[in-house]
N, C-alpha and C positions, 0 to 999 in steps of 0.2 A: 199661422202655418202656413210657407211661399207658395202660390202656384206658378208652376209653368207654365211658360206659353206653348204649346206648340206650332211648329212652323206653320206662317200661312199654303196653301199649297193653294194653285195657280191650277187652273182646272179650264181649257178651253172648249168652244164648241165642238170646235175640228177633230180635240181626241174625245169624244161622246160620240159623233157619228158617224158611221160605217160609212169604211172608205168606197169612194166611188169602181174601185174594180171587184170587191165585194158585191157591190150591190149589180151590178155588172151580169156577174156570172155569179148570179142567185136561179135557183131554176124556174121557172114560170110553167104551166101547166097548159096554154096558146101561146104560139109563135107564127107569125107572119109568116105567109108563102111568100115566098118569089116565084117571078118569073112570067110577071105579068097574067097569073090565069085568071080570068074571070068566074063569078060566081052565076050558074047557070041559071038560076032563078031570077038575077037581079041587075044582071051583066056587068056589077064592078069590082075589079080589082082589090077586095077587102076581105080575100079570105084567111083562116087561121087554122092551124093542125091542133091539134094535141101533139103535145110533146111529151108522152107516156106508151108510144110507138101505137096506140089502138087504132088507126088511120081515118080518126074521125075528123072532118074539114067542118068548119062553119062558116058562115059570112057573117061578118063583121055590119054591114046592116043592116039585112032582111033578116039576119038571123037565121036562116034557114041551113041545114046540118047535113052531109052527105058522110058516105062510107059507101066502098066499093072502087066503083069505077072512075072519081071524079079522088081518090086516095090515088088509086092505082095510078092516075096521069102526074101526081103531082111527087109521086112518089121520090122517084130519082132528078127531082130541083134541091138545088144549096139549102141543107137546113141554117136556119135562121142559127142569128148568134141576137146573144142579151142586146148587141152594140146597135140592134136594128132600131131600136125604141130613142136613141140619141142622135139628135144631127145637131149641126152646128146654133148656137145659141139667136135665139129669135124674140123680138117685145110680143108679145101675146094682149090680145086686148078683149078680154071673157067679158059675157052680158049676164046682171041677174040684176032683175028688171028694169031698173030705172037709171041703176048704176053700172058702169063700166070699169073692171077690173085693168090698169095695164101693171104689165109686172115683164120679168125676163127667165126664159129654160134651153133648158140641152135638152129636155124628154119632155114635149106639152101632152102624152098619155097621162102623164103620171101628176102632172099639175092641175088639169080636167078630171081627175078623181079624185084627187083630194079637195078641190075645190068646189065643185059637181054647179058647176054653174048651167045657164041655160043653151049656153053658146061660146062656142068664140065667134067672135062676128070680124076680126083680124089677125093678120098678124105680118110682121118686117124682118128682116131682117136687122139684126142689131143684139149691143147686150145691155149690160146697166149705164153705159155712158146715158145710151140712147132715151134711156129708158128715164133715169134725171130728166135728159131732156124733154122729155115728152111730159114726164109730171112738169114739170117748170112750164111749159107750155100751155098747159092745160090749167093751169093752177087756180083758175076762177072760179075753176066748175068741182073744185076736192070736195072730198065729201066727208071720210077719213081712207089715214091709212095710203093705197094707194089704190083706192078708192074716188072714181068720179062722180059726175050726174052724167047724163046722156045729153048732152043740150046740143044745139044745133052747127055748133061749130067741132062740133067731139063728132056726131052723127057724118058729115062733111070730110073731115078728117080721112075717116073710118072708109068710107066709097073711096075714096084717092086713093088708099093704102090697100085695098080690094082690087083697085085696076090697075096698082103698079105692080103687084105680086103677080096677077095675070103673064101682064105684062110681061117682066121679068124673068118668071119661071115657066110657062105655058100651061099652069095651071091655078086650077080656083081655090081657095084658100078651104073651100070642102074636100076636095079632089087631096089635096098638102097631107090634110090632116086624116084623111081614113086611110092613105097610105099608113102613121103614123099609130092606126089602131083606136086612132078619135073617134067616137062614134058623131056622128050629126044627120 
């Protein structure tokens, strides 16, 4: 009996992953409030509203929830879109104990949720090429995969990045992260 070989099928990872358009248009229960409205309790601009039309507003920083007057105040502000979570590529530095993950993202909120770090300690504008350069720069402190030991050289680099980010954007790293729905 002769067995016929089935033709080999190549499956690309891209074929298995959802399309970016599908992810960006997926419904989300909470969406950021645009328009610079600050939380009455903590005075940070980190408000999110329910997308189900209930009128509930929550501060992502202090977790206070509001219904009524604040909900009325933001009712006429433009509706946020799923694209509000996306941003130009950045190289991020996430801390977990004495390790730092150096990676790239266009949706820092999703990366933080996926990894669950102790915190994002720095960001810089850049893509995979810059990420690869940073991995090479700190290769002597490499632990595994994209993780590096938080040595003095890396800590000094992070401090310089935080200053440069503030100087170039007018925002601290924490303010930028908060605007993108990352709890700091």
